[in-house]
C-alpha positions as a printed Julia matrix, in Angstrom:
79×3 Matrix{Float64}:
  -0.41    0.34    0.21
   1.49    3.55   -0.89
   1.04    6.81    1.32
  -1.59    7.38   -0.54
  -3.02    5.22   -0.53
  -3.08    4.49    3.32
  -3.82    8.07    3.25
  -7.47    7.8     1.42
  -7.74    4.87    3.6
  -7.55    6.63    6.87
  -9.36    9.56    5.58
 -12.16    7.45    4.81
 -11.97    5.66    7.8
 -12.09    9.14    9.67
 -15.31   10.3     8.05
 -17.5     6.85    9.12
 -16.41    7.18   12.34
 -16.89   10.48   12.39
 -20.4     9.77   11.52
 -21.22    7.02   13.57
 -20.32    9.87   16.19
 -22.55   12.54   15.52
 -24.99    9.92   14.5
 -24.81    8.65   17.97
 -24.75   11.69   20.11
 -28.22   12.83   17.56
 -29.49    9.17   19.38
 -28.59    9.04   23.08
 -31.17   12.99   23.24
 -32.86   11.52   20.39
 -34.07    7.72   20.34
 -35.86    7.23   17.32
 -33.19    8.78   15.18
 -30.61    6.5    13.96
 -31.76    3.81   15.09
 -29.43    1.19   13.17
 -26.7     3.33   11.56
 -24.0     2.32   13.45
 -24.55   -0.32   14.41
 -24.33   -0.73   10.66
 -21.78    0.49    9.72
 -19.28   -0.77   11.69
 -20.63   -3.81   10.64
 -19.93   -2.79    7.14
 -16.62   -1.77    8.68
 -15.65   -4.72    9.98
 -16.48   -6.56    7.19
 -13.73   -3.95    4.5
 -11.29   -4.84    6.9
 -11.96   -9.01    7.32
 -11.71   -8.42    3.01
  -8.64   -6.44    2.73
  -6.42   -8.97    5.46
  -8.05  -12.26    2.64
  -6.8   -10.17    0.16
  -3.75   -9.44    1.96
  -3.19  -12.91    3.0
  -4.02  -13.87   -0.75
  -1.38  -11.35   -2.78
   1.71  -13.09    0.02
   1.06  -16.61   -1.06
   0.62  -15.22   -4.91
   4.39  -13.6    -4.18
   5.68  -17.24   -2.48
   4.28  -19.35   -5.46
   7.37  -19.8    -7.99
   6.62  -18.9   -11.37
   8.45  -19.5   -14.62
   8.22  -15.34  -15.53
   9.89  -15.14  -11.75
  13.07  -16.93  -13.53
  13.38  -14.64  -16.57
  13.83  -11.62  -14.6
  17.68  -10.74  -13.83
  19.15   -9.38  -11.08
  19.26   -5.73  -12.31
  15.38   -6.27  -11.94
  14.69   -6.13  -16.28
  13.62   -9.17  -18.63
């Protein structure tokens, strides 16, 4: 993950969790507003993290597989 990708994901996560914070504050005073917003958002974020972990594990396995193309790469990193 590049720095820019990391920053984008972290900002997206901050916006999502800040939205949950605001919805929870409103819900504390007016229980009929945002009844399921926070729990649904947290569930969705949990799925995002699970999927990211699955993808990361998959990429590690793919890199470990000996591929014939890998043998074509010289020590300088060129074909």
